[in-house]
N, C-alpha and C positions, 0 to 999 in steps of 0.2 A: 448563619446563613450559608455559610460553604457545606454545611452537612445537608442542606435543602438542596443545594443546587448539585452536588453528587447524587444525591437519592434522585433528582429527576433527571440527570444522566445514566443511572442505572436503569430506571423506569424506560428509557428511551431504547436502551440495548436490549431489551426485553421483546419488543413489539416490532414484528416485520410490517414496514410500510406497505399498504396496497399497492404502492407506486414501484416496488422492488421490482428491478427487471430481470429476467430470466438469465440472459447473459450467455458466457462460456462455459462448454465442459471441457474436463481435461481430454486432452490430445487434439482439440480444435485449433486451427488456423487463428492467430489474432491479427486483427487489423493494427497497421501503424498509426501512430498519433501525433500531430504537432501542437502542443501546449506552450504557454507561456511560463519562463521560468523566473525565481525572485529578482533574477539578474536582470529582466528586461527582456532577456532574448528566448527565441522560440527553440524548444527542445523536442527531438522525437528520438526513436530509436536507432536511427539513422546516423544520429550523432554520435554514437559510439561503434565505427565500422569496424573495429578489433574485437568488439563484444563478441561473446559466445553465447549470451544469453542475459536476461536480467530480472531481477530481485523487484517486481513492480507493486509498490505498497501504495494502497489507500487511505491517506490518513488525514490529520486536520491539528489544528493547535489546541483546541480547549478541551476534547474529551478526556476524561483521567484514564481511560484504558490507552489511548495512545502516548498519553505523557508516562505512563507506566511503562510502555516498550519504546521509547524515545530513544535511550540509551542503547537499547537492542538493536534498533533499526541502524544507528550509528554504526554499531560494531559489526555489522552485518557486512554494512559498505566495506569498513576497513579490512576485514577480512576477504571479501570475494572480488570486490572490484580489482584488486590486482590479477587475480586469477581468471579475470573474465567475464564475472558477472555482477556489474554495479547495482546499486540500489537507484529506482527512480521512485520517487514519492510524489504523489497528486492528492491534493486537496478538493474534494468534490463538493464540500459544504457550501448551501446558500447563505453567503453571508448577511444575509437580512435576518434569517433565523438565528445565526450566532454570530455577530459582529466581531469577536476574537478570533475569528476565522477570514476576515476580511484579508483582501492581498497584500494591503500596508502591515497586516499584523505577521502574515506569511514572511515577508521581508524582514522584521526584526527578529521573529522567532529562528529564520534560519542562521541569521548573523549572531544570535546572542548564544545559539547552542554550536556555534561551528559546524554548521552540517557539509560534509565533502560531498555530497549527491545533489541533483536536481531537485528541487520542492516547486511543483508544477500547478498553476490553478486551473480546475476543469469548471471554467465560467459557465458553459452550457448543459455541464453533468452530461455530456454526450459519451465521454469515455467512460465514466463509471457504470452507464446503464449498459453499455456495450458489453463491458466485461463482467457485468453481472453483481458489482462489487454492492454490499447491502451494510458495510459495518465499518468503522474505522478502530483498528486497523483490519484490512482485508488484504492477504496477500496472493498475487499470482507470478508464480515462477515461469517463466518464459525461456525455451530453449531454441536458439536461432539456427537454420537449417544452412547448409552450404551455399545455397541461392538466397539467403537472408530472409526469410521469411520465418515468423515466428509462431510456435507452437507451445500451448498451452500444457505444462506438466505437473503442475501443483496448484493448488487452491484452497488457501484458508488461512489459518493461524499462524503465526511465527512460532511459537511453543505451547506446552501445556499449563503454562503459569502465566494468568493475565494479572499476577500481582507483583511478581519480582523475577529475575532471573535465576536467582539463588535455588526458586521454588521449583524449576523446570527439570523435568526429568526426560521428556521428549522435544528433542530440537527438530521440528516439524521442515523449516524451512533450511538450513543448514544440513541436516539428511539429505533431503532433496536435492540441494545444488552439488554436494559433494558426491552424489552418486551419478549425477549428469557428467561431471569433472571427470569421474572413473570410466564414463562410457556404460554405466549400466542405469536400468532402468528405475523409475521412482519407486520404492516401495508401498510408500503412504501418499496417494497422491489426492486425499481430499480429507480436510478436516473442518469442523466447524469455527467459523471465526468470531470470536468474542469480542466484542464493543460495542460502542455508541452506533445507534441508527443514523445512517446517513442525512443530513437534512436536505430533502427535495425539495425543489421549488414548487410553487403551488399555482402560480399564474408564468 
């Protein structure tokens, strides 16, 4: 049964839904958002007044790819939150399609895995559509300007190994954030996100 479920997830990851939005391009000005966190509070980029930018990750509970990347997301926040680039995780999946991605299950997972970052629910899927997310995980590195506007500096995968951190030879997100912290332009601004297709609402 587990093998069948994993095969179905793999199939979903290879199919781009007709509902997939166009979204932002690198260099675009990103609009702020306000979403409910697993603690019941509303979180937005303005909740982090001292942040220099954000590692925005569209993710979920159930996708095997997000589970494979979960510890790496935790490590990204551990490394870069003190430097001004905290992780903000957003679950855009329709829980009617994947009950394990319900808000109640999000609360449980965040507690069990001891998330140090917000895990927000995108109930209307408006934020995912605005950004153009189509996979879980799908990362957008945002840089905050002096007037607190957010600009997209990187879009894509966390690294080049969807199976394990040990297999990664290119650390796309880490490299992008380190370059921004050093005042340099991001050398690789776009990669292909590998993961399960977002489960869009049909009604």
